[in-house]
C-alpha positions in Angstrom: 8.6 5.5 27.7 10.0 2.8 25.4 13.2 4.0 23.7 15.1 3.0 20.6 18.2 4.1 18.9 17.4 6.0 15.7 19.4 5.7 12.4 18.1 8.4 10.0 20.5 7.7 7.2 21.3 10.3 4.6 17.9 10.6 2.9 15.9 11.5 6.0 18.2 14.5 6.4 17.6 15.6 2.8 14.9 14.7 0.3 13.2 12.4 2.8 12.9 15.2 5.5 9.1 14.9 5.7 9.6 11.2 6.7 11.8 12.2 9.6 9.5 15.0 10.7 6.4 12.8 10.7 8.2 9.8 12.2 9.5 11.8 15.2 6.2 13.5 15.7 4.2 10.3 15.6 6.6 8.4 17.9 6.5 11.2 20.4 2.7 11.3 20.3 2.7 7.6 21.1 5.2 8.0 23.9 8.0 6.1 22.0 11.5 7.5 22.4 13.9 7.8 19.5 17.5 8.7 20.3 19.5 9.6 17.2 22.6 7.5 16.9 25.6 9.7 17.6 28.2 10.0 14.9 26.4 7.8 12.4 27.6 7.5 8.9 26.1 6.6 5.5 25.1 3.0 5.2 26.4 2.8 1.6 22.8 2.2 0.4 22.3 -0.8 -1.8 24.5 0.4 -4.7 27.8 0.3 -2.8 27.3 -3.5 -2.2 27.7 -4.0 -5.9 30.9 -1.8 -6.0 32.9 -3.2 -3.2 31.1 -5.6 -0.9 33.7 -5.8 1.9 34.0 -2.0 2.2 30.2 -1.7 2.0 29.9 -4.1 4.9 32.5 -2.3 6.9 30.7 1.0 6.3 27.4 -0.4 7.5 29.0 -2.3 10.4 30.3 0.9 12.0 26.7 2.0 12.6 25.8 -1.4 14.1 28.8 -1.2 16.4 27.8 2.3 17.5 24.2 1.1 18.2 25.5 -1.9 20.1 27.0 0.4 22.8 23.5 1.3 24.0 21.9 -2.1 24.0 18.8 -0.8 22.4 17.1 -1.8 19.2 18.0 0.3 16.2 15.2 1.9 14.2 16.1 2.5 10.5 13.1 4.1 8.6 14.6 4.2 5.1 14.0 0.9 3.4 17.4 0.8 1.8 19.2 1.5 5.1 17.0 -1.1 6.8 17.9 -3.7 4.2 21.6 -2.9 4.2 22.0 -2.9 8.0 20.0 -6.2 8.3 22.0 -7.8 5.4 25.2 -6.7 7.0 24.3 -8.1 10.3 23.4 -11.5 8.7 26.6 -11.6 6.7 28.7 -11.0 9.9 26.7 -13.7 11.8 27.1 -16.3 9.0 30.7 -15.7 7.9 33.2 -15.7 10.8 36.1 -14.8 8.5 34.3 -11.7 7.3 33.3 -10.9 10.8 36.9 -11.0 11.9 38.0 -8.8 9.0 35.3 -6.2 9.6 36.0 -6.1 13.3 39.6 -5.3 12.6 38.5 -2.7 10.1 36.3 -1.1 12.6 39.1 -1.1 15.1 41.3 0.7 12.5 43.8 -2.1 12.0 42.9 -3.0 8.5 43.7 -0.1 6.1 42.6 -2.1 3.1 39.0 -1.8 4.4 39.0 1.3 6.5 41.1 3.4 4.1 43.4 5.4 6.3 43.6 3.0 9.2 41.9 5.4 11.6 38.9 3.3 12.4 36.7 3.4 15.5 38.0 2.1 18.8 35.4 -0.6 19.4 34.3 -4.0 18.1 31.0 -5.4 16.9 29.6 -8.6 18.3 26.3 -8.7 16.6 24.0 -8.0 19.5 21.8 -5.3 17.9 18.4 -5.7 16.3 17.6 -3.5 13.3 13.9 -2.6 13.2 11.7 -0.8 10.7 9.1 1.7 12.0 6.3 -0.5 10.6 7.6 -3.4 12.8 7.8 -1.2 15.9 4.4 0.4 15.5 2.7 -2.8 14.7 4.4 -5.3 17.1 5.5 -3.1 20.0 3.1 -0.2 20.1 0.2 -2.2 18.7 -2.8 -1.5 16.5 -5.2 -1.1 19.4 -3.0 1.5 21.1 -2.7 3.5 17.9 -6.4 3.3 17.3 -7.1 4.5 20.8 -4.9 7.5 20.2 -6.6 8.6 17.0 -8.5 11.9 17.3 -9.1 12.7 13.6 -9.9 9.4 11.8 -9.3 9.6 8.1 -12.6 8.0 7.2 -13.3 8.1 3.5 -9.7 8.6 2.5 -8.9 5.8 0.0 -5.3 4.8 0.5 -3.1 2.3 -1.4 -0.3 1.0 0.9 2.9 0.7 -1.1 5.7 -1.2 0.7 8.3 -1.3 -2.1 10.6 -4.2 -2.7 13.3 -3.9 -0.1 11.6 -4.4 3.3 9.9 -7.6 2.3 12.5 -9.3 0.2 14.7 -11.2 0.7 14.5 -11.3 4.5 11.0 -10.1 5.6 11.4 -10.9 9.3 8.2 -9.1 10.4 5.8 -9.3 7.5 4.7 -11.6 4.6 7.0 -11.4 1.6 4.2 -11.5 -1.0 1.3 -9.9 0.8 2.6 -7.7 3.6 -0.1 -6.2 5.8 1.5 -4.2 8.7 1.0 -0.9 6.9 -2.6 -1.9 5.9 -3.5 -2.6 9.5 -1.9 0.6 10.8 -3.6 2.8 8.2 -6.9 1.0 8.9 -6.5 1.9 12.6 -6.1 5.5 11.4 -9.5 5.3 9.8 -8.4 5.1 6.2 -10.2 3.2 3.5 -7.3 0.9 2.8 -7.1 -0.6 -0.7 -5.7 -3.9 0.6 -6.2 -5.4 -2.9 -3.7 -3.0 -4.5 -1.8 -5.6 -6.5 1.6 -3.8 -6.9 2.3 -3.1 -3.2 5.6 -4.9 -3.4 6.6 -4.1 -7.0 9.8 -2.1 -7.6 9.2 1.6 -8.2 12.3 1.8 -10.5 14.5 3.2 -7.8 18.0 4.1 -9.1 17.1 2.7 -12.5 15.8 6.2 -13.2 19.5 7.2 -13.5 20.8 4.2 -15.5 17.7 3.0 -17.5 15.1 5.8 -17.3 12.7 4.1 -19.8 12.6 1.0 -17.5 12.1 3.2 -14.5 9.2 5.2 -16.1 7.6 1.9 -17.1 7.6 0.7 -13.5 6.3 4.0 -12.1 3.6 4.1 -14.7 2.4 0.7 -13.8 2.0 1.6 -10.1 0.3 5.0 -10.8 -1.9 3.9 -13.6 -3.4 1.1 -11.5 -3.9 3.5 -8.6 -5.8 5.8 -10.9 -8.0 2.9 -12.1 -8.9 2.1 -8.5 -9.8 5.7 -7.5 -7.0 5.9 -5.0 -6.8 9.2 -3.1 -3.3 8.8 -1.6 -0.4 6.3 -2.0 1.3 5.6 1.3 5.0 4.8 1.2 7.8 3.8 3.6 10.8 4.8 1.6 12.3 8.1 0.5 13.3 6.9 -3.0 9.8 5.3 -3.6 8.3 8.6 -2.5 10.5 10.6 -4.8 9.9 8.4 -7.9 6.1 8.1 -7.4 5.6 11.8 -6.8 8.3 13.4 -9.0 7.7 11.6 -12.2 3.9 12.0 -12.3 4.1 14.6 -15.1 6.0 12.2 -17.3 3.7 9.4 -16.4 0.6 11.5 -17.3 2.0 12.0 -20.8 2.9 8.4 -21.1 -0.6 7.0 -20.1 -2.4 10.0 -21.6 -4.3 10.6 -18.4 -3.6 13.2 -15.6 -2.1 11.7 -12.5 -2.1 14.0 -9.4 -2.0 11.4 -6.6 -0.4 12.6 -3.3 2.4 10.3 -2.2 2.7 10.5 1.5 4.8 8.6 4.1 2.6 6.3 6.1 3.8 8.3 9.2 2.3 11.5 7.8 -1.1 9.8 7.5 -0.8 8.4 11.0 0.2 11.9 12.2 -2.9 13.4 10.6 -5.1 10.8 12.2 -3.5 11.6 15.6 -4.4 15.2 15.1 -0.8 16.5 14.8 0.1 19.8 13.2 0.4 19.5 9.4 3.6 21.6 9.4 5.2 19.3 12.0 4.4 16.4 9.7 6.0 18.0 6.6 2.8 18.0 4.7 3.6 21.3 2.9 6.7 19.8 1.4 4.8 17.7 -1.0 4.9 18.5 -4.7 1.4 17.0 -5.2 -0.7 18.7 -2.5 -2.9 16.5 -0.3 -5.1 19.4 0.9 -7.6 19.1 -2.0 -8.1 15.4 -1.3 -8.6 16.0 2.4 -11.0 18.9 1.6 -13.0 16.6 -0.7 -13.1 13.9 2.0 -14.4 16.5 4.5 -17.1 17.6 2.1 -18.2 14.1 1.4 -18.6 13.5 5.2 
């Protein structure tokens, strides 16, 4: 069994619980081990970088230092966590002065960064690779292995792959920035009718703008959902807890905005893969959705 360290981040233990449930179930079914990082802490998400960059880097670096102890790659499913951890790793690699400062903070010798001076008793040398599940499933497990494991192909289910804006920009080490395809290929292996021409697959969903500029956030969500409706999309597949929350939770407001009912299930791509692998719906967190997917699945079955 191939094994990785696993950094859940805060969201996958809360609002993004279905993502964790389905991720763990799918990886286990594919004989891929995930060992949750012991004593992990919040990565600071993307917002903290704008508040205090050095402290934000120190916060994320502690997780990298913990992961480095095992020598395994670190899987970070949340797009924001993945971005912050990768950005932090790059900052430390490119800026030796920052690296020295952060290492001293991690060791508890720099109260200006670590706060109370009681930091961890280890250092970070940068020898850890932060991976997204899309990357692991596509490049390590492989599309063919996934396809061979499928027992319940989701044929006839029209799915729009939505990547969001964080895992493809500004770094994009495993996919194309403008037209990413890893999720497309994985969903196709699951038997889905993938809407690869979905034009907004990398557009921002509004994210935290819903809290600061809600009108802007609703505009962005409306754009994504209205186009999906026009393309007869059954399900939008996501890879980020905040994207999932925005696209699902604001559908009533979007329906009023565009004067058309939107009831499109927003599922994590791992939930769809789990269904195709024949895994139990409860284990995949399917029942946690606000917009139920069962009617769509039942309609697909009747069409077949």
